[in-house]
C-alpha positions in Angstrom: 0.0 0.0 0.0 1.5 3.4 -1.0 2.3 5.8 1.8 -0.1 8.7 2.4 1.6 12.1 2.4 0.2 14.9 4.6 0.6 18.7 4.7 0.3 20.7 8.0 -0.7 24.3 7.8 0.1 26.5 10.8 -1.0 29.9 11.9 -1.0 31.8 15.2 -3.2 34.3 17.0 -1.9 36.8 19.5 1.6 38.1 19.5 5.1 37.4 20.8 5.6 40.6 22.8 6.5 39.7 26.4 7.1 43.2 27.7 3.7 44.7 28.3 0.8 42.3 27.9 -2.7 42.7 29.3 -3.3 41.4 32.8 -6.1 41.8 35.4 -4.1 44.8 36.7 -3.0 46.2 33.4 -5.8 46.8 31.0 -3.7 48.0 28.0 -0.9 46.3 26.2 -0.3 43.3 23.9 -2.2 40.1 23.8 -2.1 38.0 27.0 -2.0 34.7 25.0 0.0 33.3 22.1 -2.0 30.6 20.4 -1.0 28.3 17.5 -3.4 26.3 15.4 -2.6 23.6 12.9 -4.6 21.7 10.3 -3.3 18.4 8.9 -4.6 17.4 5.5 -3.8 14.5 3.2 -1.9 16.2 0.4 -4.0 14.5 -2.3 -7.0 16.6 -1.1 -5.3 20.0 -1.2 -6.6 21.1 -4.6 -10.1 20.0 -3.8 -10.1 21.8 -0.5 -8.8 25.0 -2.2 -11.7 24.8 -4.5 -14.0 24.2 -1.6 -12.7 27.3 0.2 -13.0 29.4 -2.9 -16.7 28.4 -3.2 -17.3 29.1 0.4 -15.6 32.5 0.1 -17.9 33.4 -2.8 -21.0 32.1 -0.9 -20.1 34.3 2.1 -19.3 37.2 -0.2 -15.9 38.0 1.3 -12.6 38.7 -0.3 -10.7 36.2 1.9 -11.5 33.7 4.7 -9.7 35.6 7.4 -11.6 35.3 10.7 -10.8 38.8 12.0 -12.5 40.2 8.9 -15.6 38.0 9.1 -18.8 38.7 11.0 -19.8 36.4 13.9 -22.3 34.4 11.8 -19.9 34.0 8.9 -17.3 32.7 11.3 -19.8 30.2 12.6 -20.7 29.1 9.1 -17.0 28.7 8.2 -16.4 26.6 11.3 -19.4 24.4 10.7 -18.5 23.8 7.0 -14.9 22.8 7.9 -16.2 19.9 10.0 -17.2 18.1 6.8 -13.6 18.0 5.6 -11.1 15.2 6.2 -8.8 17.3 8.4 -7.2 16.9 11.8 -6.7 19.9 14.0 -4.0 20.7 16.6 -3.5 23.7 18.9 -1.2 25.2 21.6 -2.2 27.8 24.2 0.5 29.8 26.0 -0.5 32.4 28.7 2.3 34.9 28.9 1.9 35.5 32.6 2.9 31.9 33.4 6.3 31.9 31.6 8.4 34.1 33.9 11.1 31.4 34.4 11.3 30.6 30.7 11.6 34.2 29.8 14.7 34.6 32.0 16.3 31.9 29.9 15.6 33.6 26.6 15.7 37.3 27.6 17.5 39.4 25.0 17.2 40.6 21.4 15.9 37.2 20.1 13.3 36.5 22.9 10.3 37.0 20.6 11.8 34.7 18.0 12.6 32.1 20.7 9.1 32.4 22.3 7.5 31.9 18.9 9.7 28.8 18.2 9.0 27.3 21.6 5.2 27.5 21.1 5.5 26.3 17.5 7.7 23.5 18.7 5.0 22.3 21.1 2.5 22.3 18.2 4.9 20.2 16.0 5.5 17.9 19.0 1.7 17.2 19.1 1.7 16.4 15.4 4.8 14.3 15.8 3.0 12.3 18.6 0.2 11.6 16.2 2.6 10.6 13.5 4.4 8.2 15.9 1.1 6.6 16.9 0.0 6.2 13.3 3.5 5.1 12.1 3.7 8.0 9.7 7.3 8.7 8.7 9.0 12.1 8.6 9.2 11.9 4.8 5.4 11.8 4.7 4.9 15.4 6.0 5.3 18.9 4.7 4.8 21.9 7.0 3.6 25.3 5.9 3.6 28.3 8.3 1.9 31.6 7.6 4.7 33.9 6.6 5.5 36.5 9.2 8.5 38.7 10.0 10.3 35.7 11.5 13.5 33.8 11.1 12.3 30.5 9.9 15.8 29.1 9.6 16.1 29.7 13.4 12.9 27.7 13.7 14.3 24.9 11.6 17.4 24.8 13.7 15.3 24.7 16.9 13.3 21.8 15.6 16.5 20.0 14.6 18.2 20.6 17.9 15.3 19.5 20.1 14.5 16.5 17.8 18.1 15.3 18.1 18.6 16.0 21.8 15.2 16.2 23.4 14.9 17.7 26.9 12.2 15.2 27.9 10.4 12.2 26.5 7.6 14.2 25.0 10.0 16.2 22.9 11.1 12.9 21.3 8.2 13.3 19.0 9.8 16.2 17.3 12.2 13.8 15.7 9.3 12.9 13.4 9.4 16.4 11.9 12.0 17.0 9.2 13.2 20.6 9.6 13.8 20.8 5.8 10.0 20.2 5.3 9.2 23.5 7.0 8.5 26.5 4.8 6.5 29.8 5.1 3.9 31.2 2.6 1.5 34.1 2.6 -2.2 33.7 3.0 -2.7 35.3 -0.4 -0.5 32.6 -2.0 -1.9 29.7 0.0 -5.7 29.9 0.8 -5.5 26.7 2.9 -3.8 28.7 5.6 -7.3 30.0 6.2 -8.1 26.7 7.9 -5.2 27.2 10.3 -6.3 30.7 10.9 -9.7 29.4 11.9 -8.2 26.9 14.3 -5.9 29.5 16.0 -8.6 32.2 16.0 -11.2 29.8 17.5 -8.9 28.7 20.3 -7.9 32.3 21.1 -11.4 33.7 21.2 -12.3 31.0 23.7 -9.9 32.7 26.2 -9.8 36.3 25.1 -11.3 38.7 27.7 -11.3 42.2 26.4 -13.4 45.4 26.8 -14.9 44.8 23.4 -16.4 41.5 24.4 -17.2 42.6 28.0 -14.7 40.1 29.3 -16.9 37.2 28.0 -14.8 34.9 25.8 -16.5 33.5 22.7 -16.5 29.7 22.8 -18.9 29.1 19.9 -16.2 28.7 17.2 -14.1 26.2 19.2 -17.2 24.2 20.1 -18.1 24.0 16.4 -14.7 22.5 15.4 -13.9 20.6 18.6 -14.6 17.2 17.2 -11.9 17.7 14.5 -9.0 17.9 17.1 -6.9 14.8 17.5 -7.8 12.9 20.6 -6.6 9.9 22.5 -8.3 7.0 20.6 -8.9 5.1 23.8 -10.1 7.8 26.2 -11.3 10.5 23.8 -9.2 13.1 25.7 -8.2 16.1 23.6 -5.9 17.9 26.1 -2.3 16.8 25.8 -3.2 15.3 22.4 -4.8 17.6 19.9 -4.4 20.7 22.2 -1.6 21.5 24.6 -2.4 24.0 27.3 1.1 25.0 28.4 1.4 24.9 32.2 -2.1 23.5 32.4 -5.4 25.2 33.4 -4.5 25.5 37.1 -1.3 27.3 36.6 -2.9 29.4 33.9 -5.3 30.5 36.7 -8.4 30.0 34.5 -11.7 30.5 36.3 -15.4 30.5 35.9 -16.9 29.4 32.6 -13.5 29.5 30.9 -12.1 26.9 33.3 -15.2 24.8 33.0 -14.9 24.9 29.2 -11.2 23.9 29.2 -11.7 21.1 31.6 -14.0 19.4 29.0 -10.9 18.9 26.9 -9.3 16.9 29.7 -12.5 14.9 30.3 -12.3 11.2 29.3 -15.2 9.4 27.8 -17.1 7.1 30.0 -16.2 3.4 29.8 
């Protein structure tokens, strides 16, 4: 049987600024979270899914499927339609207020680059775990990041270093990711990055507490696509499989409905 080749598209929501981010005490500043979203697609479906997205874009009467530019109902429609595709979603959530010790290690001119790479590495680690379990080789994956002002060679070097000399057993999964398979493209050139945009945007909005949303995170989008995240096949648990909450919900100091919502991703299906 011929090997199936996959392509992973990756986008992020939030920013990498670690100097002045919003907290309960500081109402102005950069985003309090950095979130990555990834969508894994069998490469043979790429052209068909590009056509699908072009048709959906025309139906919604928008120039591009960028979630920040869509209305609430159009985002909901986008999310619901994606569930019909043969895709697998992954995500990583980092709350900046929880990474003081790590920031001391990377402090300096390259800290934004290193923070980005750290979170991107966690996402690739989750994908590598899936590949390990499904016996998918590193030659069966291509990775496409949305192109930003970022040193992607530094990212490749980071993936190579951690994959070769992992700092703990979970990082072993990065050895499944070939650094040379990583490239960056703009959303105008690669419309399928819109799916990764949906994944990262949906996760971020489930946490974002701002004046504009009256400190009420919007969980609708993530609920719509939740079933597409990779989960433990035996327990059904998504957390630490399809989505990694760095430091975990307790250390992230989540509360109220946000905490209740996140804990559902840790919940295991009943026997």
